[in-house]
VOKOLSE-558025 format. One record per residue: residue in one letter; chain; x, y, z of N, C-alpha, C in turn; residue number from 1. Coordinates in Angstrom, 3 decimals. Atoms other than C-alpha are relative to their C-alpha. Layout:
BEGIN
@lumlum a, fiza A, n_X X, n_Y Y, n_Z Z, ca_X X, ca_Y Y, ca_Z Z, c_X X, c_Y Y, c_Z Z, mifi NUM
...
This chain:
BEGIN
@lumlum m, fiza A, n_X -0.034, n_Y -1.417, n_Z 0.795, ca_X 14.301, ca_Y 31.802, ca_Z 36.838, c_X 1.765, c_Y 0.618, c_Z -0.023, mifi 1
@lumlum a, fiza A, n_X -2.006, n_Y -0.355, n_Z 0.270, ca_X 18.014, ca_Y 32.859, ca_Z 35.761, c_X 0.624, c_Y 1.083, c_Z 0.614, mifi 2
@lumlum t, fiza A, n_X -1.343, n_Y -1.600, n_Z -0.768, ca_X 20.156, ca_Y 35.534, ca_Z 37.596, c_X -0.050, c_Y 1.279, c_Z -0.982, mifi 3
@lumlum k, fiza A, n_X -0.204, n_Y -1.060, n_Z 0.909, ca_X 20.422, ca_Y 38.860, ca_Z 35.635, c_X 1.613, c_Y 0.025, c_Z -0.732, mifi 4
@lumlum e, fiza A, n_X -1.680, n_Y 0.669, n_Z 0.698, ca_X 24.226, ca_Y 37.243, ca_Z 34.707, c_X 0.323, c_Y -1.118, c_Z -1.254, mifi 5
@lumlum e, fiza A, n_X 0.158, n_Y 1.288, n_Z 0.994, ca_X 22.761, ca_Y 34.101, ca_Z 33.468, c_X -0.765, c_Y 0.678, c_Z -1.146, mifi 6
@lumlum l, fiza A, n_X 1.017, n_Y -0.572, n_Z 1.018, ca_X 20.583, ca_Y 35.968, ca_Z 31.157, c_X 1.137, c_Y 0.464, c_Z -1.001, mifi 7
@lumlum q, fiza A, n_X -0.729, n_Y -0.871, n_Z 0.743, ca_X 23.567, ca_Y 38.288, ca_Z 29.941, c_X 0.402, c_Y -1.129, c_Z -0.887, mifi 8
@lumlum t, fiza A, n_X -0.669, n_Y 0.888, n_Z 1.040, ca_X 25.487, ca_Y 35.529, ca_Z 28.867, c_X -0.484, c_Y -0.843, c_Z -0.682, mifi 9
@lumlum l, fiza A, n_X 0.887, n_Y -0.044, n_Z 2.198, ca_X 22.619, ca_Y 34.552, ca_Z 26.657, c_X 0.411, c_Y 0.413, c_Z -1.455, mifi 10
@lumlum a, fiza A, n_X 0.621, n_Y -1.885, n_Z 0.484, ca_X 22.547, ca_Y 38.111, ca_Z 25.510, c_X 0.878, c_Y -0.090, c_Z -0.413, mifi 11
@lumlum d, fiza A, n_X -1.184, n_Y 0.224, n_Z 0.740, ca_X 26.201, ca_Y 37.894, ca_Z 24.777, c_X -0.046, c_Y -1.017, c_Z -1.181, mifi 12
@lumlum q, fiza A, n_X -0.150, n_Y 1.320, n_Z 1.776, ca_X 26.242, ca_Y 33.907, ca_Z 22.689, c_X -0.839, c_Y -0.328, c_Z -0.979, mifi 13
@lumlum e, fiza A, n_X 1.167, n_Y 0.208, n_Z 1.439, ca_X 22.961, ca_Y 34.690, ca_Z 21.222, c_X 0.602, c_Y 0.807, c_Z -0.707, mifi 14
@lumlum i, fiza A, n_X -1.211, n_Y -0.803, n_Z 0.736, ca_X 25.110, ca_Y 38.085, ca_Z 19.701, c_X 0.881, c_Y -0.128, c_Z -0.355, mifi 15
@lumlum e, fiza A, n_X -1.119, n_Y 0.442, n_Z 0.184, ca_X 28.156, ca_Y 36.168, ca_Z 19.418, c_X 0.071, c_Y -1.406, c_Z -1.417, mifi 16
@lumlum d, fiza A, n_X -0.160, n_Y 0.568, n_Z 0.907, ca_X 26.541, ca_Y 33.508, ca_Z 17.337, c_X -0.616, c_Y 0.211, c_Z -1.396, mifi 17
@lumlum a, fiza A, n_X 0.852, n_Y -0.486, n_Z 0.863, ca_X 24.964, ca_Y 35.986, ca_Z 15.064, c_X 0.602, c_Y 0.244, c_Z -0.805, mifi 18
@lumlum k, fiza A, n_X -0.702, n_Y -1.169, n_Z 1.431, ca_X 27.624, ca_Y 37.565, ca_Z 13.159, c_X 0.368, c_Y -0.873, c_Z -0.657, mifi 19
@lumlum p, fiza A, n_X -0.163, n_Y -1.787, n_Z 0.014, ca_X 28.244, ca_Y 39.312, ca_Z 11.662, c_X -1.447, c_Y 0.415, c_Z 0.205, mifi 20
@lumlum l, fiza A, n_X 1.675, n_Y -0.925, n_Z -0.148, ca_X 25.246, ca_Y 42.088, ca_Z 12.124, c_X 0.433, c_Y 1.019, c_Z -0.812, mifi 21
@lumlum y, fiza A, n_X 0.559, n_Y -1.054, n_Z 0.424, ca_X 24.482, ca_Y 44.612, ca_Z 9.780, c_X -0.757, c_Y 0.725, c_Z 0.565, mifi 22
@lumlum k, fiza A, n_X 0.491, n_Y -1.098, n_Z 0.112, ca_X 23.920, ca_Y 48.109, ca_Z 9.799, c_X -0.446, c_Y 1.237, c_Z -0.833, mifi 23
@lumlum q, fiza A, n_X 0.356, n_Y -0.814, n_Z 0.693, ca_X 22.476, ca_Y 50.490, ca_Z 7.661, c_X -0.293, c_Y 1.981, c_Z 0.310, mifi 24
@lumlum v, fiza A, n_X -0.069, n_Y -1.640, n_Z 0.164, ca_X 24.075, ca_Y 54.801, ca_Z 7.497, c_X 0.166, c_Y -0.723, c_Z -1.142, mifi 25
@lumlum n, fiza A, n_X -0.737, n_Y -0.641, n_Z 1.264, ca_X 24.163, ca_Y 56.318, ca_Z 4.985, c_X -0.476, c_Y -0.515, c_Z -1.343, mifi 26
@lumlum n, fiza A, n_X 0.087, n_Y 0.923, n_Z 0.936, ca_X 22.612, ca_Y 54.010, ca_Z 2.704, c_X 0.646, c_Y -0.975, c_Z -0.530, mifi 27
@lumlum e, fiza A, n_X -1.805, n_Y 0.927, n_Z 0.136, ca_X 25.748, ca_Y 51.777, ca_Z 2.904, c_X -0.597, c_Y -0.535, c_Z 1.367, mifi 28
@lumlum t, fiza A, n_X 0.432, n_Y 1.926, n_Z -0.514, ca_X 25.105, ca_Y 47.765, ca_Z 4.158, c_X 1.807, c_Y 0.223, c_Z 0.745, mifi 29
@lumlum m, fiza A, n_X -1.780, n_Y 0.355, n_Z -0.216, ca_X 28.103, ca_Y 48.193, ca_Z 6.798, c_X 0.011, c_Y -0.915, c_Z 1.889, mifi 30
@lumlum e, fiza A, n_X 0.304, n_Y 0.794, n_Z -0.944, ca_X 29.103, ca_Y 45.155, ca_Z 9.828, c_X -0.382, c_Y 1.233, c_Z 1.128, mifi 31
@lumlum f, fiza A, n_X -0.168, n_Y -0.117, n_Z -1.114, ca_X 28.699, ca_Y 46.383, ca_Z 13.152, c_X 1.940, c_Y -0.067, c_Z 0.846, mifi 32
@lumlum s, fiza A, n_X -0.800, n_Y 0.251, n_Z -0.438, ca_X 30.852, ca_Y 47.632, ca_Z 15.082, c_X 1.534, c_Y 0.228, c_Z 1.033, mifi 33
@lumlum d, fiza A, n_X -0.301, n_Y 0.358, n_Z -1.870, ca_X 33.132, ca_Y 46.419, ca_Z 18.889, c_X -1.329, c_Y 0.828, c_Z 0.090, mifi 34
@lumlum a, fiza A, n_X 1.004, n_Y -0.671, n_Z -1.061, ca_X 30.991, ca_Y 49.243, ca_Z 20.454, c_X -1.469, c_Y -0.453, c_Z -1.063, mifi 35
@lumlum d, fiza A, n_X 1.373, n_Y 0.872, n_Z 1.094, ca_X 27.968, ca_Y 47.997, ca_Z 18.047, c_X -0.215, c_Y -1.270, c_Z 0.708, mifi 36
@lumlum y, fiza A, n_X 0.681, n_Y 0.855, n_Z -1.118, ca_X 27.685, ca_Y 44.942, ca_Z 19.097, c_X 0.484, c_Y -0.283, c_Z 1.090, mifi 37
@lumlum d, fiza A, n_X 0.847, n_Y -0.223, n_Z -0.777, ca_X 28.519, ca_Y 46.062, ca_Z 22.300, c_X -1.570, c_Y -0.146, c_Z 0.923, mifi 38
@lumlum q, fiza A, n_X 1.280, n_Y 0.476, n_Z 0.373, ca_X 25.964, ca_Y 47.350, ca_Z 22.509, c_X -1.575, c_Y -0.665, c_Z -0.046, mifi 39
@lumlum a, fiza A, n_X 0.390, n_Y 0.610, n_Z 0.176, ca_X 23.553, ca_Y 45.613, ca_Z 20.986, c_X 0.097, c_Y -2.024, c_Z 1.393, mifi 40
@lumlum k, fiza A, n_X -0.363, n_Y 1.178, n_Z -0.722, ca_X 24.760, ca_Y 42.486, ca_Z 23.615, c_X -0.605, c_Y 0.794, c_Z 1.138, mifi 41
@lumlum i, fiza A, n_X 0.729, n_Y -0.464, n_Z -1.278, ca_X 23.725, ca_Y 45.037, ca_Z 26.981, c_X -1.126, c_Y -0.181, c_Z -0.303, mifi 42
@lumlum d, fiza A, n_X 1.030, n_Y -0.339, n_Z 0.361, ca_X 20.618, ca_Y 45.358, ca_Z 25.308, c_X -0.905, c_Y -1.053, c_Z -0.609, mifi 43
@lumlum r, fiza A, n_X 0.677, n_Y 2.047, n_Z 0.383, ca_X 19.406, ca_Y 42.127, ca_Z 24.232, c_X 0.324, c_Y -0.504, c_Z 1.559, mifi 44
@lumlum g, fiza A, n_X 0.392, n_Y 1.166, n_Z -2.211, ca_X 20.480, ca_Y 40.952, ca_Z 28.823, c_X -1.075, c_Y 0.608, c_Z 0.234, mifi 45
@lumlum n, fiza A, n_X 1.413, n_Y -1.029, n_Z 0.054, ca_X 18.142, ca_Y 44.068, ca_Z 29.242, c_X -1.713, c_Y -0.408, c_Z -0.657, mifi 46
@lumlum f, fiza A, n_X 0.585, n_Y 1.213, n_Z 0.428, ca_X 15.655, ca_Y 42.243, ca_Z 27.065, c_X -0.335, c_Y -1.335, c_Z 0.567, mifi 47
@lumlum k, fiza A, n_X -0.090, n_Y 1.205, n_Z -0.776, ca_X 15.732, ca_Y 39.350, ca_Z 28.451, c_X -0.384, c_Y 0.374, c_Z 1.999, mifi 48
@lumlum w, fiza A, n_X -0.052, n_Y -0.437, n_Z -1.936, ca_X 16.001, ca_Y 40.491, ca_Z 32.361, c_X -1.646, c_Y 0.797, c_Z 0.187, mifi 49
@lumlum e, fiza A, n_X 1.282, n_Y -1.177, n_Z -0.778, ca_X 12.883, ca_Y 43.075, ca_Z 31.887, c_X -1.347, c_Y -1.612, c_Z -0.969, mifi 50
@lumlum t, fiza A, n_X 1.108, n_Y 0.509, n_Z 0.939, ca_X 10.539, ca_Y 40.354, ca_Z 29.833, c_X 0.512, c_Y -1.212, c_Z 1.194, mifi 51
@lumlum q, fiza A, n_X -0.242, n_Y 0.393, n_Z -0.385, ca_X 11.608, ca_Y 37.921, ca_Z 32.281, c_X -0.868, c_Y -0.262, c_Z 1.349, mifi 52
@lumlum q, fiza A, n_X 0.123, n_Y -0.512, n_Z -0.654, ca_X 10.920, ca_Y 40.074, ca_Z 35.225, c_X -2.069, c_Y 0.180, c_Z 0.117, mifi 53
@lumlum f, fiza A, n_X 1.789, n_Y -0.762, n_Z 0.473, ca_X 7.804, ca_Y 41.804, ca_Z 33.454, c_X -1.247, c_Y -0.714, c_Z -0.144, mifi 54
@lumlum g, fiza A, n_X 0.760, n_Y 0.069, n_Z 1.443, ca_X 6.148, ca_Y 39.862, ca_Z 30.632, c_X -1.307, c_Y -1.211, c_Z 0.020, mifi 55
@lumlum y, fiza A, n_X 1.130, n_Y -0.103, n_Z -0.065, ca_X 4.068, ca_Y 38.348, ca_Z 32.627, c_X -1.415, c_Y 0.392, c_Z 0.652, mifi 56
@lumlum i, fiza A, n_X 0.790, n_Y -0.662, n_Z -0.342, ca_X 2.641, ca_Y 41.292, ca_Z 33.350, c_X -0.821, c_Y 0.438, c_Z -1.926, mifi 57
@lumlum q, fiza A, n_X 0.707, n_Y 0.796, n_Z 1.171, ca_X 1.846, ca_Y 41.356, ca_Z 29.708, c_X -0.729, c_Y -1.026, c_Z -0.838, mifi 58
@lumlum a, fiza A, n_X -0.002, n_Y 1.001, n_Z 0.684, ca_X 1.039, ca_Y 37.497, ca_Z 29.244, c_X -1.357, c_Y 0.332, c_Z 0.997, mifi 59
@lumlum r, fiza A, n_X 1.331, n_Y 0.011, n_Z -0.512, ca_X -1.798, ca_Y 38.369, ca_Z 31.772, c_X -0.468, c_Y 0.602, c_Z -0.093, mifi 60
@lumlum q, fiza A, n_X 0.540, n_Y -1.117, n_Z 0.101, ca_X -3.401, ca_Y 41.358, ca_Z 30.634, c_X -0.939, c_Y -0.594, c_Z -0.256, mifi 61
@lumlum e, fiza A, n_X 1.131, n_Y -0.057, n_Z 1.481, ca_X -4.543, ca_Y 39.534, ca_Z 27.157, c_X -0.557, c_Y -1.456, c_Z 0.748, mifi 62
@lumlum a, fiza A, n_X 1.006, n_Y 1.662, n_Z -0.043, ca_X -5.753, ca_Y 35.811, ca_Z 28.691, c_X -0.912, c_Y 0.674, c_Z 1.286, mifi 63
@lumlum y, fiza A, n_X 1.676, n_Y -0.702, n_Z 0.631, ca_X -8.140, ca_Y 38.545, ca_Z 30.592, c_X -0.680, c_Y -0.318, c_Z -0.300, mifi 64
@lumlum g, fiza A, n_X 1.168, n_Y -0.618, n_Z 1.577, ca_X -10.067, ca_Y 39.649, ca_Z 28.173, c_X -0.194, c_Y 1.200, c_Z -0.008, mifi 65
@lumlum s, fiza A, n_X 0.378, n_Y -0.850, n_Z -0.658, ca_X -11.891, ca_Y 42.730, ca_Z 28.563, c_X -0.980, c_Y 0.098, c_Z 1.237, mifi 66
@lumlum i, fiza A, n_X 1.098, n_Y -0.243, n_Z -0.955, ca_X -13.308, ca_Y 44.104, ca_Z 31.379, c_X -1.235, c_Y 0.193, c_Z -0.342, mifi 67
@lumlum e, fiza A, n_X 1.711, n_Y 0.466, n_Z -0.200, ca_X -17.093, ca_Y 43.493, ca_Z 29.749, c_X 0.084, c_Y -1.344, c_Z -0.199, mifi 68
@lumlum n, fiza A, n_X 0.543, n_Y 1.297, n_Z 0.644, ca_X -17.061, ca_Y 40.339, ca_Z 29.027, c_X 0.438, c_Y -1.099, c_Z 2.176, mifi 69
@lumlum q, fiza A, n_X 1.120, n_Y 0.455, n_Z -1.280, ca_X -16.124, ca_Y 40.015, ca_Z 32.898, c_X -0.426, c_Y 0.507, c_Z 0.769, mifi 70
@lumlum l, fiza A, n_X 1.187, n_Y 0.208, n_Z -0.498, ca_X -18.221, ca_Y 41.922, ca_Z 34.088, c_X -1.275, c_Y -1.093, c_Z 0.176, mifi 71
@lumlum d, fiza A, n_X 0.657, n_Y 0.452, n_Z 0.225, ca_X -20.115, ca_Y 39.928, ca_Z 32.675, c_X 0.293, c_Y -1.911, c_Z 0.813, mifi 72
@lumlum m, fiza A, n_X 0.004, n_Y 1.584, n_Z -1.226, ca_X -19.131, ca_Y 36.268, ca_Z 34.358, c_X -0.301, c_Y 0.964, c_Z 0.928, mifi 73
@lumlum q, fiza A, n_X 0.493, n_Y -0.261, n_Z -1.915, ca_X -19.556, ca_Y 38.524, ca_Z 37.520, c_X -1.345, c_Y -0.752, c_Z -0.119, mifi 74
@lumlum y, fiza A, n_X 1.170, n_Y -0.060, n_Z -0.668, ca_X -22.923, ca_Y 38.855, ca_Z 36.502, c_X -0.426, c_Y -1.228, c_Z 0.897, mifi 75
@lumlum w, fiza A, n_X 0.466, n_Y 0.838, n_Z 0.336, ca_X -23.546, ca_Y 35.561, ca_Z 35.124, c_X 0.025, c_Y -1.314, c_Z 1.566, mifi 76
@lumlum d, fiza A, n_X -0.321, n_Y 0.228, n_Z -1.427, ca_X -21.794, ca_Y 34.323, ca_Z 38.456, c_X -0.743, c_Y 0.242, c_Z 0.846, mifi 77
@lumlum n, fiza A, n_X 0.806, n_Y -0.104, n_Z -0.956, ca_X -24.271, ca_Y 35.948, ca_Z 40.702, c_X -1.529, c_Y -0.361, c_Z -0.101, mifi 78
@lumlum v, fiza A, n_X 1.621, n_Y 0.626, n_Z 0.805, ca_X -27.674, ca_Y 34.976, ca_Z 38.632, c_X -0.059, c_Y -1.423, c_Z 0.487, mifi 79
@lumlum n, fiza A, n_X 0.102, n_Y 2.161, n_Z 0.538, ca_X -26.299, ca_Y 30.675, ca_Z 38.449, c_X 0.040, c_Y -0.431, c_Z 1.615, mifi 80
@lumlum s, fiza A, n_X -0.918, n_Y 0.517, n_Z -0.945, ca_X -24.066, ca_Y 31.228, ca_Z 41.776, c_X 1.368, c_Y -0.798, c_Z -0.243, mifi 81
@lumlum t, fiza A, n_X -1.273, n_Y 0.036, n_Z 0.625, ca_X -21.090, ca_Y 30.270, ca_Z 40.014, c_X 1.510, c_Y 0.530, c_Z 0.630, mifi 82
@lumlum t, fiza A, n_X -0.826, n_Y -0.878, n_Z -0.111, ca_X -17.704, ca_Y 30.819, ca_Z 40.305, c_X 1.073, c_Y 0.035, c_Z -1.622, mifi 83
@lumlum t, fiza A, n_X -0.914, n_Y 0.257, n_Z 0.874, ca_X -16.533, ca_Y 31.493, ca_Z 36.839, c_X 1.150, c_Y 0.257, c_Z -0.301, mifi 84
@lumlum w, fiza A, n_X -1.306, n_Y -0.287, n_Z -0.625, ca_X -14.527, ca_Y 33.918, ca_Z 37.073, c_X 0.771, c_Y -0.225, c_Z 0.753, mifi 85
@lumlum k, fiza A, n_X -0.638, n_Y 0.123, n_Z -1.292, ca_X -12.741, ca_Y 33.573, ca_Z 40.419, c_X 0.529, c_Y -1.331, c_Z -1.138, mifi 86
@lumlum d, fiza A, n_X -1.060, n_Y 0.693, n_Z 0.340, ca_X -11.677, ca_Y 30.631, ca_Z 38.473, c_X 0.583, c_Y 0.241, c_Z -1.592, mifi 87
@lumlum h, fiza A, n_X -1.706, n_Y -0.766, n_Z 1.224, ca_X -10.619, ca_Y 32.272, ca_Z 35.053, c_X 1.237, c_Y 0.715, c_Z 0.875, mifi 88
@lumlum i, fiza A, n_X -1.107, n_Y -0.741, n_Z -0.518, ca_X -8.799, ca_Y 34.669, ca_Z 37.189, c_X 1.926, c_Y -0.472, c_Z 0.673, mifi 89
@lumlum a, fiza A, n_X -0.535, n_Y 0.989, n_Z -1.497, ca_X -7.473, ca_Y 32.058, ca_Z 39.851, c_X 1.404, c_Y -0.866, c_Z -1.534, mifi 90
@lumlum k, fiza A, n_X -0.518, n_Y 0.510, n_Z 0.985, ca_X -6.236, ca_Y 30.161, ca_Z 36.229, c_X 1.290, c_Y 1.327, c_Z -0.935, mifi 91
@lumlum v, fiza A, n_X 0.066, n_Y -0.823, n_Z 0.563, ca_X -5.389, ca_Y 32.914, ca_Z 34.516, c_X 2.037, c_Y 0.728, c_Z 0.772, mifi 92
@lumlum k, fiza A, n_X -0.876, n_Y 0.574, n_Z -1.279, ca_X -2.733, ca_Y 33.559, ca_Z 37.816, c_X 0.746, c_Y -0.418, c_Z -0.048, mifi 93
@lumlum s, fiza A, n_X -0.199, n_Y 2.086, n_Z -0.153, ca_X -1.652, ca_Y 29.433, ca_Z 37.774, c_X 0.471, c_Y 0.467, c_Z -1.042, mifi 94
@lumlum d, fiza A, n_X -0.286, n_Y 0.703, n_Z 0.749, ca_X -0.715, ca_Y 30.216, ca_Z 34.324, c_X 0.793, c_Y 0.721, c_Z -0.435, mifi 95
@lumlum n, fiza A, n_X -0.276, n_Y -1.619, n_Z -0.050, ca_X 1.121, ca_Y 33.568, ca_Z 34.351, c_X 0.848, c_Y -0.057, c_Z 0.457, mifi 96
@lumlum p, fiza A, n_X -0.049, n_Y -0.118, n_Z -1.347, ca_X 3.130, ca_Y 33.033, ca_Z 37.692, c_X 1.419, c_Y 1.363, c_Z -0.158, mifi 97
@lumlum k, fiza A, n_X -1.632, n_Y -1.336, n_Z -0.676, ca_X 5.008, ca_Y 36.431, ca_Z 38.800, c_X 1.745, c_Y -0.522, c_Z 0.754, mifi 98
@lumlum p, fiza A, n_X -1.081, n_Y 0.308, n_Z -1.045, ca_X 8.959, ca_Y 35.534, ca_Z 39.412, c_X -0.720, c_Y 0.669, c_Z 1.593, mifi 99
@lumlum e, fiza A, n_X -0.537, n_Y -0.596, n_Z -1.701, ca_X 9.960, ca_Y 35.834, ca_Z 42.360, c_X 1.214, c_Y 0.469, c_Z 0.863, mifi 100
């Protein structure tokens, strides 16, 4: 797990490597100003940090599947004395761990 400072350093380098960057203002294309580059670095660093800290949430939500499917798994587990739903949830959690 990277620190916020490590992620910011990586983000800074990515923006530097991507230069020149351009923006559209009043139908005119112009290169980013120093302030624009500074803001882009901050935004990229924040994005990397939030993805690291909270990206697992979206990944889990997508992997869990719908509530309807989960309820169906629970019903059939009850009928068949199986653990399909519990196994599924455990796999989703292990595949998408919460950061420490």
